[in-house]
N, CA and C atoms of all chains as a GROMACS GRO file, in nm:
protein
  456
    1UNK      N    1  21.388   9.489   9.027
    1UNK     CA    2  21.462   9.541   9.098
    1UNK      C    3  21.413   9.615   9.216
    2UNK      N    4  21.508   9.668   9.313
    2UNK     CA    5  21.480   9.742   9.377
    2UNK      C    6  21.605   9.877   9.371
    3UNK      N    7  21.583   9.983   9.501
    3UNK     CA    8  21.678  10.079   9.455
    3UNK      C    9  21.701  10.112   9.636
    4UNK      N   10  21.877  10.061   9.688
    4UNK     CA   11  21.912  10.068   9.789
    4UNK      C   12  22.074  10.164   9.770
    5UNK      N   13  22.044  10.219   9.937
    5UNK     CA   14  22.130  10.317   9.939
    5UNK      C   15  22.215  10.212  10.132
    6UNK      N   16  22.363  10.228  10.068
    6UNK     CA   17  22.438  10.155  10.181
    6UNK      C   18  22.531  10.269  10.281
    7UNK      N   19  22.479  10.332  10.378
    7UNK     CA   20  22.565  10.443  10.428
    7UNK      C   21  22.695  10.310  10.552
    8UNK      N   22  22.792  10.404  10.483
    8UNK     CA   23  22.909  10.327  10.531
    8UNK      C   24  22.958  10.453  10.614
    9UNK      N   25  23.034  10.413  10.734
    9UNK     CA   26  23.092  10.499  10.863
    9UNK      C   27  23.164  10.438  10.900
   10UNK      N   28  23.288  10.524  10.970
   10UNK     CA   29  23.418  10.449  11.050
   10UNK      C   30  23.316  10.419  11.143
   11UNK      N   31  23.386  10.261  11.234
   11UNK     CA   32  23.270  10.279  11.377
   11UNK      C   33  23.334  10.326  11.494
   12UNK      N   34  23.228  10.305  11.545
   12UNK     CA   35  23.257  10.459  11.692
   12UNK      C   36  23.372  10.398  11.724
   13UNK      N   37  23.471  10.516  11.768
   13UNK     CA   38  23.614  10.544  11.840
   13UNK      C   39  23.683  10.467  11.815
   14UNK      N   40  23.660  10.483  11.651
   14UNK     CA   41  23.776  10.481  11.560
   14UNK      C   42  23.808  10.636  11.465
   15UNK      N   43  23.969  10.680  11.474
   15UNK     CA   44  24.010  10.781  11.403
   15UNK      C   45  23.946  10.726  11.276
   16UNK      N   46  23.914  10.939  11.288
   16UNK     CA   47  23.840  10.926  11.133
   16UNK      C   48  23.892  11.074  11.047
   17UNK      N   49  24.008  11.060  11.057
   17UNK     CA   50  24.099  11.189  10.977
   17UNK      C   51  24.019  11.275  10.923
   18UNK      N   52  23.922  11.183  10.820
   18UNK     CA   53  23.857  11.304  10.771
   18UNK      C   54  23.794  11.403  10.746
   19UNK      N   55  23.701  11.285  10.939
   19UNK     CA   56  23.610  11.422  10.946
   19UNK      C   57  23.715  11.515  11.032
   20UNK      N   58  23.801  11.455  11.124
   20UNK     CA   59  23.892  11.600  11.214
   20UNK      C   60  23.952  11.689  11.116
   21UNK      N   61  23.935  11.651  10.971
   21UNK     CA   62  23.985  11.788  10.927
   21UNK      C   63  23.885  11.859  10.845
   22UNK      N   64  23.699  11.793  10.840
   22UNK     CA   65  23.639  11.880  10.820
   22UNK      C   66  23.562  11.920  10.918
   23UNK      N   67  23.557  11.930  10.996
   23UNK     CA   68  23.537  11.975  11.142
   23UNK      C   69  23.628  12.052  11.204
   24UNK      N   70  23.766  12.084  11.202
   24UNK     CA   71  23.922  12.161  11.206
   24UNK      C   72  23.881  12.269  11.049
   25UNK      N   73  23.838  12.258  10.992
   25UNK     CA   74  23.810  12.350  10.847
   25UNK      C   75  23.710  12.421  10.878
   26UNK      N   76  23.589  12.323  10.894
   26UNK     CA   77  23.470  12.430  10.970
   26UNK      C   78  23.492  12.564  11.078
   27UNK      N   79  23.522  12.503  11.180
   27UNK     CA   80  23.580  12.571  11.322
   27UNK      C   81  23.617  12.646  11.330
   28UNK      N   82  23.778  12.668  11.224
   28UNK     CA   83  23.770  12.768  11.186
   28UNK      C   84  23.734  12.845  11.148
   29UNK      N   85  23.596  12.889  11.000
   29UNK     CA   86  23.529  12.931  10.949
   29UNK      C   87  23.455  12.961  11.064
   30UNK      N   88  23.396  12.951  11.158
   30UNK     CA   89  23.344  13.004  11.234
   30UNK      C   90  23.226  12.929  11.310
   31UNK      N   91  23.213  12.825  11.210
   31UNK     CA   92  23.117  12.720  11.272
   31UNK      C   93  23.076  12.619  11.356
   32UNK      N   94  23.008  12.655  11.458
   32UNK     CA   95  23.023  12.570  11.558
   32UNK      C   96  22.957  12.415  11.536
   33UNK      N   97  23.057  12.407  11.522
   33UNK     CA   98  22.982  12.166  11.464
   33UNK      C   99  23.095  12.134  11.567
   34UNK      N  100  23.021  11.947  11.576
   34UNK     CA  101  23.068  11.883  11.672
   34UNK      C  102  23.075  11.721  11.564
   35UNK      N  103  23.153  11.656  11.662
   35UNK     CA  104  23.155  11.498  11.629
   35UNK      C  105  23.166  11.500  11.460
   36UNK      N  106  23.214  11.561  11.425
   36UNK     CA  107  23.182  11.543  11.238
   36UNK      C  108  23.242  11.348  11.190
   37UNK      N  109  23.166  11.346  11.119
   37UNK     CA  110  23.246  11.192  11.079
   37UNK      C  111  23.217  11.174  10.915
   38UNK      N  112  23.280  11.114  10.835
   38UNK     CA  113  23.283  11.122  10.696
   38UNK      C  114  23.292  10.994  10.668
   39UNK      N  115  23.175  10.968  10.538
   39UNK     CA  116  23.171  10.802  10.552
   39UNK      C  117  23.152  10.780  10.383
   40UNK      N  118  23.102  10.696  10.318
   40UNK     CA  119  23.043  10.646  10.213
   40UNK      C  120  22.959  10.594  10.205
   41UNK      N  121  22.835  10.675  10.093
   41UNK     CA  122  22.760  10.578  10.073
   41UNK      C  123  22.730  10.531   9.928
   42UNK      N  124  22.755  10.417   9.912
   42UNK     CA  125  22.748  10.284   9.746
   42UNK      C  126  22.544  10.329   9.752
   43UNK      N  127  22.448  10.383   9.611
   43UNK     CA  128  22.345  10.343   9.572
   43UNK      C  129  22.351  10.242   9.411
   44UNK      N  130  22.270  10.178   9.457
   44UNK     CA  131  22.257  10.061   9.344
   44UNK      C  132  22.135   9.976   9.386
   45UNK      N  133  22.111   9.940   9.194
   45UNK     CA  134  21.968   9.932   9.193
   45UNK      C  135  22.021   9.694   9.205
   46UNK      N  136  21.968   9.625   9.301
   46UNK     CA  137  21.947   9.484   9.308
   46UNK      C  138  21.862   9.400   9.292
   47UNK      N  139  21.839   9.293   9.248
   47UNK     CA  140  21.704   9.213   9.219
   47UNK      C  141  21.723   9.237   9.358
   48UNK      N  142  21.569   9.158   9.379
   48UNK     CA  143  21.445   9.154   9.487
   48UNK      C  144  21.523   9.046   9.540
   49UNK      N  145  21.556   8.930   9.523
   49UNK     CA  146  21.594   8.781   9.644
   49UNK      C  147  21.736   8.850   9.635
   50UNK      N  148  21.824   8.897   9.598
   50UNK     CA  149  21.987   8.936   9.628
   50UNK      C  150  22.025   8.926   9.790
   51UNK      N  151  22.100   8.894   9.745
   51UNK     CA  152  22.164   8.816   9.954
   51UNK      C  153  22.280   8.971   9.960
   52UNK      N  154  22.191   9.092   9.954
   52UNK     CA  155  22.275   9.272   9.989
   52UNK      C  156  22.388   9.222  10.111
   53UNK      N  157  22.318   9.175  10.234
   53UNK     CA  158  22.448   9.153  10.331
   53UNK      C  159  22.588   9.112  10.322
   54UNK      N  160  22.564   9.036  10.193
   54UNK     CA  161  22.653   8.928  10.135
   54UNK      C  162  22.769   9.021  10.054
   55UNK      N  163  22.664   9.087   9.984
   55UNK     CA  164  22.720   9.193   9.882
   55UNK      C  165  22.816   9.263   9.969
   56UNK      N  166  22.776   9.358  10.100
   56UNK     CA  167  22.765   9.470  10.126
   56UNK      C  168  22.924   9.438  10.248
   57UNK      N  169  22.889   9.308  10.319
   57UNK     CA  170  23.001   9.238  10.457
   57UNK      C  171  23.093   9.194  10.346
   58UNK      N  172  23.076   9.120  10.225
   58UNK     CA  173  23.233   9.067  10.161
   58UNK      C  174  23.266   9.162  10.102
   59UNK      N  175  23.212   9.229  10.018
   59UNK     CA  176  23.199   9.314   9.891
   59UNK      C  177  23.322   9.436   9.905
   60UNK      N  178  23.152   9.514   9.953
   60UNK     CA  179  23.171   9.647   9.990
   60UNK      C  180  23.226   9.718  10.105
   61UNK      N  181  23.209   9.679  10.181
   61UNK     CA  182  23.272   9.770  10.377
   61UNK      C  183  23.370   9.672  10.407
   62UNK      N  184  23.433   9.688  10.470
   62UNK     CA  185  23.562   9.653  10.570
   62UNK      C  186  23.552   9.608  10.693
   63UNK      N  187  23.472   9.511  10.760
   63UNK     CA  188  23.370   9.540  10.856
   63UNK      C  189  23.469   9.527  10.996
   64UNK      N  190  23.643   9.503  10.984
   64UNK     CA  191  23.682   9.554  11.020
   64UNK      C  192  23.718   9.680  11.133
   65UNK      N  193  23.667   9.777  11.042
   65UNK     CA  194  23.629   9.920  11.077
   65UNK      C  195  23.580  10.006  11.051
   66UNK      N  196  23.472   9.918  10.955
   66UNK     CA  197  23.334   9.995  10.893
   66UNK      C  198  23.201   9.970  10.979
   67UNK      N  199  23.097  10.078  10.998
   67UNK     CA  200  23.002   9.981  11.012
   67UNK      C  201  22.913  10.030  10.901
   68UNK      N  202  22.787  10.014  10.884
   68UNK     CA  203  22.699  10.017  10.779
   68UNK      C  204  22.570  10.005  10.792
   69UNK      N  205  22.459  10.060  10.714
   69UNK     CA  206  22.307  10.061  10.768
   69UNK      C  207  22.285  10.096  10.582
   70UNK      N  208  22.137  10.003  10.575
   70UNK     CA  209  22.057   9.996  10.467
   70UNK      C  210  21.953  10.062  10.475
   71UNK      N  211  21.939  10.184  10.379
   71UNK     CA  212  21.799  10.206  10.315
   71UNK      C  213  21.713  10.212  10.163
   72UNK      N  214  21.602  10.192  10.202
   72UNK     CA  215  21.556  10.080  10.090
   72UNK      C  216  21.478  10.248  10.037
   73UNK      N  217  21.559  10.236   9.918
   73UNK     CA  218  21.450  10.333   9.881
   73UNK      C  219  21.331  10.286   9.734
   74UNK      N  220  21.281  10.426   9.660
   74UNK     CA  221  21.227  10.372   9.576
   74UNK      C  222  21.222  10.244   9.495
   75UNK      N  223  21.131  10.178   9.443
   75UNK     CA  224  21.156  10.037   9.337
   75UNK      C  225  21.155  10.077   9.231
   76UNK      N  226  21.222  10.005   9.118
   76UNK     CA  227  21.213  10.032   8.964
   76UNK      C  228  21.126   9.880   8.915
   77UNK      N  229  22.157  12.093  11.962
   77UNK     CA  230  22.212  12.093  11.912
   77UNK      C  231  22.093  11.996  11.835
   78UNK      N  232  22.163  11.964  11.685
   78UNK     CA  233  22.099  11.873  11.610
   78UNK      C  234  22.176  11.817  11.507
   79UNK      N  235  22.174  11.655  11.509
   79UNK     CA  236  22.261  11.596  11.486
   79UNK      C  237  22.168  11.579  11.323
   80UNK      N  238  22.264  11.632  11.172
   80UNK     CA  239  22.268  11.627  11.045
   80UNK      C  240  22.353  11.523  10.996
   81UNK      N  241  22.306  11.392  10.848
   81UNK     CA  242  22.340  11.411  10.810
   81UNK      C  243  22.360  11.416  10.652
   82UNK      N  244  22.456  11.457  10.553
   82UNK     CA  245  22.470  11.494  10.385
   82UNK      C  246  22.534  11.380  10.346
   83UNK      N  247  22.408  11.346  10.219
   83UNK     CA  248  22.442  11.226  10.175
   83UNK      C  249  22.522  11.349  10.003
   84UNK      N  250  22.635  11.265   9.995
   84UNK     CA  251  22.699  11.359   9.869
   84UNK      C  252  22.696  11.309   9.725
   85UNK      N  253  22.628  11.283   9.627
   85UNK     CA  254  22.644  11.251   9.526
   85UNK      C  255  22.666  11.306   9.420
   86UNK      N  256  22.794  11.207   9.253
   86UNK     CA  257  22.758  11.302   9.163
   86UNK      C  258  22.650  11.314   9.114
   87UNK      N  259  22.634  11.459   9.015
   87UNK     CA  260  22.513  11.470   8.942
   87UNK      C  261  22.479  11.388   8.804
   88UNK      N  262  22.366  11.348   8.836
   88UNK     CA  263  22.331  11.232   8.689
   88UNK      C  264  22.382  11.299   8.594
   89UNK      N  265  22.428  11.195   8.562
   89UNK     CA  266  22.463  11.243   8.472
   89UNK      C  267  22.633  11.278   8.435
   90UNK      N  268  22.716  11.210   8.514
   90UNK     CA  269  22.790  11.231   8.559
   90UNK      C  270  22.899  11.148   8.540
   91UNK      N  271  23.024  11.111   8.545
   91UNK     CA  272  23.111  10.978   8.492
   91UNK      C  273  23.153  10.968   8.670
   92UNK      N  274  23.135  10.837   8.687
   92UNK     CA  275  23.100  10.811   8.845
   92UNK      C  276  23.235  10.698   8.874
   93UNK      N  277  23.356  10.724   8.770
   93UNK     CA  278  23.423  10.624   8.755
   93UNK      C  279  23.449  10.508   8.860
   94UNK      N  280  23.397  10.563   9.072
   94UNK     CA  281  23.405  10.486   9.112
   94UNK      C  282  23.333  10.420   9.174
   95UNK      N  283  23.148  10.410   9.091
   95UNK     CA  284  23.050  10.324   9.076
   95UNK      C  285  23.087  10.257   8.963
   96UNK      N  286  23.169  10.267   8.847
   96UNK     CA  287  23.216  10.204   8.766
   96UNK      C  288  23.229  10.076   8.828
   97UNK      N  289  23.338  10.114   8.886
   97UNK     CA  290  23.451  10.004   8.964
   97UNK      C  291  23.371   9.914   9.007
   98UNK      N  292  23.313   9.943   9.146
   98UNK     CA  293  23.207   9.824   9.232
   98UNK      C  294  23.109   9.775   9.119
   99UNK      N  295  23.061   9.838   8.995
   99UNK     CA  296  22.944   9.746   8.970
   99UNK      C  297  23.010   9.668   8.868
  100UNK      N  298  23.125   9.662   8.789
  100UNK     CA  299  23.277   9.583   8.718
  100UNK      C  300  23.256   9.460   8.804
  101UNK      N  301  23.324   9.456   8.931
  101UNK     CA  302  23.343   9.425   9.028
  101UNK      C  303  23.170   9.311   9.029
  102UNK      N  304  23.128   9.381   9.158
  102UNK     CA  305  22.979   9.308   9.180
  102UNK      C  306  22.991   9.253   9.083
  103UNK      N  307  22.934   9.272   8.897
  103UNK     CA  308  22.950   9.202   8.798
  103UNK      C  309  23.028   9.058   8.795
  104UNK      N  310  23.142   9.063   8.794
  104UNK     CA  311  23.233   8.972   8.739
  104UNK      C  312  23.238   8.878   8.885
  105UNK      N  313  23.201   8.925   8.953
  105UNK     CA  314  23.165   8.811   9.109
  105UNK      C  315  23.000   8.739   9.108
  106UNK      N  316  22.921   8.786   8.991
  106UNK     CA  317  22.784   8.666   8.995
  106UNK      C  318  22.657   8.824   8.971
  107UNK      N  319  22.681   8.882   9.053
  107UNK     CA  320  22.577   9.018   9.114
  107UNK      C  321  22.494   9.043   9.007
  108UNK      N  322  22.362   9.054   8.985
  108UNK     CA  323  22.313   9.120   8.865
  108UNK      C  324  22.264   9.286   8.927
  109UNK      N  325  22.350   9.361   8.914
  109UNK     CA  326  22.348   9.519   8.985
  109UNK      C  327  22.339   9.617   8.904
  110UNK      N  328  22.268   9.675   8.877
  110UNK     CA  329  22.292   9.762   8.794
  110UNK      C  330  22.311   9.941   8.848
  111UNK      N  331  22.343  10.044   8.807
  111UNK     CA  332  22.371  10.181   8.846
  111UNK      C  333  22.397  10.215   8.944
  112UNK      N  334  22.509  10.161   8.955
  112UNK     CA  335  22.562  10.212   9.057
  112UNK      C  336  22.664  10.325   9.086
  113UNK      N  337  22.620  10.420   9.174
  113UNK     CA  338  22.707  10.502   9.206
  113UNK      C  339  22.744  10.548   9.324
  114UNK      N  340  22.869  10.547   9.363
  114UNK     CA  341  22.943  10.571   9.492
  114UNK      C  342  22.923  10.733   9.557
  115UNK      N  343  22.852  10.783   9.643
  115UNK     CA  344  22.955  10.916   9.750
  115UNK      C  345  22.969  10.911   9.835
  116UNK      N  346  22.962  11.006   9.844
  116UNK     CA  347  23.027  11.083  10.039
  116UNK      C  348  22.879  11.045  10.150
  117UNK      N  349  22.938  11.065  10.314
  117UNK     CA  350  22.825  11.132  10.406
  117UNK      C  351  22.918  11.123  10.469
  118UNK      N  352  22.897  11.307  10.523
  118UNK     CA  353  22.894  11.322  10.622
  118UNK      C  354  22.803  11.386  10.762
  119UNK      N  355  22.798  11.338  10.836
  119UNK     CA  356  22.746  11.315  11.014
  119UNK      C  357  22.830  11.424  11.078
  120UNK      N  358  22.736  11.508  11.096
  120UNK     CA  359  22.772  11.603  11.223
  120UNK      C  360  22.664  11.633  11.330
  121UNK      N  361  22.707  11.704  11.391
  121UNK     CA  362  22.586  11.797  11.511
  121UNK      C  363  22.662  11.909  11.484
  122UNK      N  364  22.524  12.020  11.530
  122UNK     CA  365  22.565  12.139  11.430
  122UNK      C  366  22.396  12.227  11.491
  123UNK      N  367  22.462  12.363  11.602
  123UNK     CA  368  22.307  12.446  11.641
  123UNK      C  369  22.219  12.482  11.582
  124UNK      N  370  22.124  12.451  11.625
  124UNK     CA  371  22.024  12.467  11.591
  124UNK      C  372  21.944  12.542  11.489
  125UNK      N  373  21.996  12.686  11.403
  125UNK     CA  374  21.981  12.789  11.426
  125UNK      C  375  22.095  12.812  11.286
  126UNK      N  376  22.200  12.716  11.242
  126UNK     CA  377  22.353  12.699  11.195
  126UNK      C  378  22.257  12.667  11.027
  127UNK      N  379  22.343  12.784  10.966
  127UNK     CA  380  22.298  12.789  10.787
  127UNK      C  381  22.340  12.672  10.735
  128UNK      N  382  22.301  12.541  10.755
  128UNK     CA  383  22.336  12.458  10.709
  128UNK      C  384  22.324  12.425  10.559
  129UNK      N  385  22.245  12.517  10.453
  129UNK     CA  386  22.306  12.488  10.324
  129UNK      C  387  22.431  12.607  10.332
  130UNK      N  388  22.454  12.710  10.365
  130UNK     CA  389  22.568  12.794  10.338
  130UNK      C  390  22.677  12.680  10.314
  131UNK      N  391  22.667  12.610  10.509
  131UNK     CA  392  22.806  12.498  10.528
  131UNK      C  393  22.821  12.396  10.448
  132UNK      N  394  22.682  12.331  10.364
  132UNK     CA  395  22.741  12.202  10.232
  132UNK      C  396  22.793  12.304  10.135
  133UNK      N  397  22.762  12.410  10.076
  133UNK     CA  398  22.755  12.405   9.910
  133UNK      C  399  22.845  12.541   9.948
  134UNK      N  400  22.892  12.547  10.022
  134UNK     CA  401  23.022  12.634  10.027
  134UNK      C  402  23.168  12.546  10.055
  135UNK      N  403  23.110  12.451  10.182
  135UNK     CA  404  23.250  12.420  10.235
  135UNK      C  405  23.234  12.337  10.251
  136UNK      N  406  23.102  12.242  10.160
  136UNK     CA  407  23.179  12.082  10.185
  136UNK      C  408  23.150  11.957  10.056
  137UNK      N  409  23.018  12.097   9.963
  137UNK     CA  410  23.069  12.027   9.824
  137UNK      C  411  23.100  12.054   9.700
  138UNK      N  412  23.141  12.037   9.639
  138UNK     CA  413  23.150  12.115   9.490
  138UNK      C  414  23.027  12.084   9.453
  139UNK      N  415  22.956  12.220   9.405
  139UNK     CA  416  22.790  12.266   9.351
  139UNK      C  417  22.812  12.151   9.164
  140UNK      N  418  22.942  12.180   9.055
  140UNK     CA  419  22.942  12.198   9.005
  140UNK      C  420  22.918  12.040   8.956
  141UNK      N  421  22.938  11.965   9.024
  141UNK     CA  422  22.977  11.822   9.013
  141UNK      C  423  22.866  11.689   9.141
  142UNK      N  424  22.875  11.750   9.225
  142UNK     CA  425  22.774  11.711   9.336
  142UNK      C  426  22.653  11.794   9.370
  143UNK      N  427  22.594  11.665   9.298
  143UNK     CA  428  22.409  11.704   9.422
  143UNK      C  429  22.434  11.637   9.529
  144UNK      N  430  22.296  11.694   9.665
  144UNK     CA  431  22.285  11.617   9.798
  144UNK      C  432  22.173  11.636   9.850
  145UNK      N  433  22.188  11.573   9.969
  145UNK     CA  434  22.024  11.594  10.018
  145UNK      C  435  22.074  11.650  10.178
  146UNK      N  436  21.998  11.645  10.251
  146UNK     CA  437  22.003  11.634  10.383
  146UNK      C  438  21.904  11.541  10.516
  147UNK      N  439  21.900  11.472  10.553
  147UNK     CA  440  21.842  11.400  10.671
  147UNK      C  441  21.900  11.465  10.789
  148UNK      N  442  21.781  11.471  10.906
  148UNK     CA  443  21.747  11.552  10.986
  148UNK      C  444  21.823  11.344  11.079
  149UNK      N  445  21.904  11.309  11.208
  149UNK     CA  446  21.865  11.240  11.292
  149UNK      C  447  21.826  11.290  11.412
  150UNK      N  448  21.844  11.236  11.495
  150UNK     CA  449  21.756  11.242  11.670
  150UNK      C  450  21.836  11.390  11.675
  151UNK      N  451  21.772  11.462  11.759
  151UNK     CA  452  21.874  11.585  11.861
  151UNK      C  453  21.896  11.508  11.930
  152UNK      N  454  22.047  11.635  12.008
  152UNK     CA  455  22.105  11.646  12.110
  152UNK      C  456  22.084  11.675  12.203
   0.00000   0.00000   0.00000
């Protein structure tokens, strides 16, 4: 098995109401932050030979509105 | 400014109903995955000298139930 992390973000240019809300809250509290985006992360152990692209694109994300990247964490 | 990514996961040992649901759905579809955990990710641009620990621990996560790590993406 290997341990993977999938980072899922709203596509560039799409509205991100959660990110907007966090940005506004932080700015109201005096922090000069910009371009806040909120996404999801899924970590899981998968078999070595699994078709991770299929899992992610068919079952986990909505490719119309989300982009993703995969990080390999340590194997197990 | 620098671009940072905050990875927020449910603490080890805490129930993670979203992760459980994703794991069950993937196993029902024939994928032999294990230990699925679902968390959040926040990306933002912050000033160089900002107290990122304060922002994250006071405003973004709930330290009772969530752990986090910070990744530095490229500066801007």
